[in-house]
C-alpha positions as semicolon CSV with decimal commas, in nm:
position;residue;x (nm);y (nm);z (nm)
1;M;11,193;-9,470;-1,395
2;I;10,849;-9,524;-1,275
3;E;10,853;-9,207;-1,061
4;T;10,980;-9,008;-1,359
5;L;10,683;-9,125;-1,577
6;S;10,437;-9,049;-1,301
7;T;10,571;-8,699;-1,261
8;L;10,559;-8,649;-1,638
9;F;10,199;-8,770;-1,656
10;S;10,091;-8,544;-1,377
11;T;10,252;-8,243;-1,541
12;V;10,083;-8,319;-1,876
13;S;9,742;-8,361;-1,705
14;H;9,774;-8,025;-1,533
15;T;9,878;-7,862;-1,860
16;V;9,581;-8,008;-2,056
17;G;9,336;-7,915;-1,779
18;A;9,462;-7,559;-1,773
19;T;9,438;-7,536;-2,149
20;L;9,072;-7,659;-2,150
21;F;8,984;-7,412;-1,874
22;M;9,129;-7,125;-2,074
23;I;8,935;-7,232;-2,385
24;A;8,612;-7,247;-2,185
25;M;8,673;-6,905;-2,040
26;F;8,747;-6,765;-2,385
27;F;8,407;-6,875;-2,529
28;G;8,207;-6,744;-2,232
29;Y;8,121;-7,061;-2,050
30;G;8,273;-6,942;-1,733
31;H;8,202;-6,561;-1,746
32;P;8,007;-6,441;-1,445
33;H;7,684;-6,262;-1,537
34;P;7,648;-5,900;-1,422
35;P;7,396;-5,850;-1,142
36;V;7,046;-5,762;-1,259
37;T;6,936;-5,429;-1,115
38;Q;6,558;-5,383;-1,080
39;A;6,395;-5,041;-1,035
40;T;6,207;-5,035;-0,711
41;T;5,916;-4,798;-0,649
42;T;5,735;-4,775;-0,324
43;P;5,352;-4,823;-0,331
44;T;5,304;-4,468;-0,204
45;S;5,493;-4,320;-0,499
46;I;5,286;-4,527;-0,743
47;V;4,957;-4,412;-0,586
48;D;5,068;-4,045;-0,589
49;S;5,167;-4,079;-0,954
50;I;4,825;-4,225;-1,045
51;I;4,637;-3,951;-0,856
52;A;4,846;-3,677;-1,019
53;T;4,789;-3,828;-1,364
54;S;4,414;-3,860;-1,299
55;S;4,392;-3,495;-1,182
56;L;4,573;-3,373;-1,492
57;E;4,342;-3,574;-1,717
58;T;4,035;-3,440;-1,534
59;A;4,162;-3,081;-1,552
60;S;4,233;-3,119;-1,921
61;T;3,899;-3,284;-2,006
62;T;3,659;-3,087;-1,777
63;V;3,594;-2,747;-1,934
64;P;3,345;-2,514;-1,750
65;V;3,054;-2,425;-1,974
66;P;2,936;-2,066;-1,917
67;T;2,562;-2,040;-1,841
68;K;2,347;-1,772;-2,001
69;T;2,063;-1,623;-1,797
70;V;1,753;-1,578;-2,007
71;V;1,516;-1,308;-1,878
72;A;1,166;-1,338;-2,016
73;P;1,025;-0,994;-2,109
74;V;0,722;-0,879;-1,907
75;K;0,442;-0,765;-2,129
76;V;0,227;-0,487;-1,990
77;P;-0,110;-0,447;-2,160
78;N;-0,169;-0,104;-2,307
79;T;-0,529;-0,093;-2,198
80;I;-0,735;-0,263;-1,929
81;P;-0,994;-0,490;-2,091
82;V;-1,350;-0,391;-2,021
83;V;-1,582;-0,679;-1,940
84;V;-1,921;-0,621;-2,101
85;P;-2,199;-0,840;-1,958
86;P;-2,400;-1,033;-2,218
87;V;-2,730;-0,899;-2,339
88;G;-3,006;-0,984;-2,095
89;A;-2,771;-1,036;-1,800
90;P;-2,871;-0,864;-1,472
91;Q;-2,702;-0,528;-1,434
92;P;-2,510;-0,444;-1,115
93;I;-2,693;-0,224;-0,865
94;P;-2,506;0,105;-0,818
95;T;-2,389;0,179;-0,465
96;P;-2,568;0,484;-0,320
97;A;-2,348;0,784;-0,252
98;V;-2,254;0,845;0,109
99;I;-2,310;1,198;0,233
100;P;-1,990;1,315;0,403
101;I;-2,043;1,459;0,750
102;I;-1,739;1,638;0,889
103;A;-1,769;1,742;1,253
104;T;-1,465;1,956;1,328
105;T;-1,394;2,032;1,692
106;T;-1,050;2,191;1,643
107;P;-0,926;2,458;1,398
108;T;-0,825;2,310;1,063
109;S;-0,521;2,406;0,859
110;T;-0,555;2,678;0,597
111;I;-0,580;2,616;0,225
112;G;-0,336;2,862;0,077
113;T;-0,393;3,178;0,277
114;T;-0,772;3,156;0,299
115;T;-0,969;3,056;0,607
116;L;-1,335;3,098;0,703
117;A;-1,398;3,150;1,074
118;I;-1,746;3,056;1,196
119;Q;-1,915;3,119;1,530
120;S;-2,265;3,132;1,676
121;V;-2,433;3,463;1,753
122;P;-2,649;3,418;2,068
123;L;-2,936;3,647;1,964
124;L;-3,205;3,386;1,894
125;F;-3,461;3,276;2,148
126;G;-3,651;2,951;2,127
127;G;-4,025;2,916;2,147
128;T;-4,293;2,720;1,974
129;A;-4,276;2,569;1,625
130;H;-4,620;2,546;1,471
131;A;-4,735;2,325;1,185
132;G;-4,655;2,473;0,844
133;G;-4,454;2,756;0,999
134;S;-4,087;2,854;0,966
135;V;-3,854;2,902;1,264
136;S;-3,496;3,031;1,288
137;V;-3,287;2,750;1,432
138;S;-2,932;2,893;1,396
139;Y;-2,771;3,238;1,368
140;L;-2,408;3,240;1,251
141;Q;-2,128;3,487;1,187
142;I;-1,880;3,386;0,918
143;T;-1,565;3,584;0,834
144;N;-1,300;3,534;0,566
145;V;-0,980;3,585;0,769
146;G;-0,751;3,506;0,474
147;T;-0,618;3,706;0,183
148;E;-0,796;3,515;-0,095
149;G;-1,160;3,481;-0,193
150;A;-1,359;3,179;-0,079
151;V;-1,699;3,020;-0,147
152;L;-1,928;2,894;0,128
153;K;-2,115;2,603;-0,032
154;G;-2,350;2,523;0,254
155;F;-2,415;2,385;0,604
156;W;-2,433;2,026;0,728
157;L;-2,705;2,001;0,993
158;T;-2,820;1,744;1,249
159;Q;-3,158;1,722;1,434
160;N;-3,083;1,645;1,797
161;G;-3,428;1,714;1,946
162;T;-3,676;1,449;2,056
163;A;-3,882;1,488;1,739
164;L;-3,798;1,296;1,425
165;G;-3,640;1,465;1,124
166;E;-3,961;1,407;0,928
167;S;-4,120;1,693;1,124
168;I;-3,914;1,931;0,904
169;I;-3,993;1,940;0,532
170;G;-3,762;2,226;0,424
171;L;-3,451;2,435;0,506
172;T;-3,364;2,790;0,400
173;T;-3,062;3,018;0,450
174;V;-3,076;3,398;0,461
175;D;-2,781;3,639;0,481
176;D;-2,761;3,976;0,662
177;T;-2,888;4,162;0,356
178;G;-3,223;3,991;0,396
179;G;-3,197;3,806;0,067
180;L;-3,280;3,438;0,032
181;R;-2,957;3,260;-0,042
182;S;-3,087;2,908;-0,106
183;S;-3,342;2,647;0,003
184;V;-3,409;2,275;-0,007
185;G;-3,743;2,094;0,015
186;G;-4,033;2,303;0,140
187;T;-4,316;2,099;-0,008
188;D;-4,542;1,854;0,172
189;G;-4,376;1,513;0,192
190;A;-4,021;1,640;0,139
191;T;-3,762;1,492;0,376
192;P;-3,435;1,689;0,371
193;F;-3,318;1,503;0,682
194;Q;-3,194;1,152;0,611
195;G;-3,070;0,955;0,908
196;G;-3,087;1,269;1,120
197;R;-2,864;1,473;0,881
198;A;-2,936;1,733;0,612
199;F;-2,750;1,977;0,388
200;A;-2,860;2,340;0,356
201;P;-2,695;2,489;0,043
202;T;-2,572;2,850;0,033
203;D;-2,317;2,917;-0,247
204;A;-2,209;3,251;-0,103
205;Y;-1,882;3,422;-0,207
206;F;-1,660;3,582;0,058
207;A;-1,402;3,842;-0,040
208;P;-1,081;3,862;0,165
209;G;-1,167;4,007;0,508
210;Q;-1,544;4,000;0,445
211;M;-1,789;3,914;0,726
212;R;-2,148;3,791;0,683
213;L;-2,433;3,686;0,910
214;F;-2,643;3,385;0,813
215;T;-2,974;3,266;0,951
216;I;-3,082;2,902;0,900
217;K;-3,454;2,839;0,911
218;A;-3,655;2,516;0,934
219;V;-3,991;2,475;0,758
220;M;-4,230;2,261;0,963
221;A;-4,455;1,991;0,815
222;P;-4,824;2,085;0,768
223;D;-4,920;1,798;0,998
224;V;-4,716;1,776;1,318
225;S;-4,977;1,604;1,533
226;A;-4,745;1,306;1,584
227;Y;-4,474;1,536;1,724
228;V;-4,673;1,773;1,947
229;G;-4,485;1,845;2,268
230;M;-4,154;1,718;2,132
231;S;-3,846;1,936;2,098
232;L;-3,675;2,059;1,782
233;M;-3,303;2,145;1,798
234;V;-3,104;2,174;1,474
235;D;-2,724;2,190;1,519
236;V;-2,459;2,290;1,265
237;A;-2,223;1,991;1,238
238;S;-1,986;2,156;0,986
239;I;-1,973;2,382;0,683
240;E;-1,860;2,297;0,333
241;S;-1,631;2,552;0,166
242;T;-1,341;2,595;-0,077
243;A;-1,137;2,739;0,212
244;A;-1,022;2,599;0,542
245;V;-1,262;2,634;0,835
246;T;-1,206;2,726;1,198
247;G;-1,469;2,693;1,465
248;S;-1,596;2,478;1,747
249;F;-1,838;2,217;1,614
250;P;-2,112;2,122;1,652
251;I;-2,267;2,466;1,695
252;R;-2,578;2,422;1,906
253;G;-2,903;2,547;1,759
254;T;-3,203;2,708;1,928
255;T;-3,454;2,471;2,091
256;F;-3,824;2,484;1,997
257;T;-4,127;2,293;2,117
258;I;-4,354;2,157;1,845
259;A;-4,722;2,249;1,862
260;L;-5,025;2,244;1,630
């Protein structure tokens, strides 16, 4: 009897316990929760994502601004301003003109087709130059060897004797016709030689192929007492012409001894 009750009680207890377990399971008290899955990202992926995002933002916000080159115009004055000194200011001293001396020792090139050829004619003999007298110092042959006309403007001379240039007060040139071509100085106190050089003008026209003979004369000073016994030798350093010139320069002149 007792064993029967005990078995019955045990059966009822198991039945009630099973019933309560089923009720609890029905209302969720015993349901297992699903596992929580978390997204994992490595630090390297996060850094790359930040850099890429930053580059996109920079590219989208940085817009190159085109620069415009501004070239300032250069103003050129139409005229050169002339500076006028104030009234009463000292005026500049003009620079004296320099006399060109061209000593040509080799033939020069022609101008166009015109050339003047010059050479000495050895027919003069030296001697004595007296005070106030005139002596022939050079005898020249000049020929236009070109096909165009030319003008002989004059002769550049040098005094290479022992006497000073002041011993000569004038110069004259004469052509083969005997006519006086030109002269310079000739009066007492005149000094055609400056620094040992002088210019004897001529202004003679030469037709194509024409030849002329010229004599250069020196006029002595009326008082040559300071130069007695000294030598006078006038050389032709060059000629001035509108044509080219050929010749061997300087052309030595005739030597004279100065006397009273």
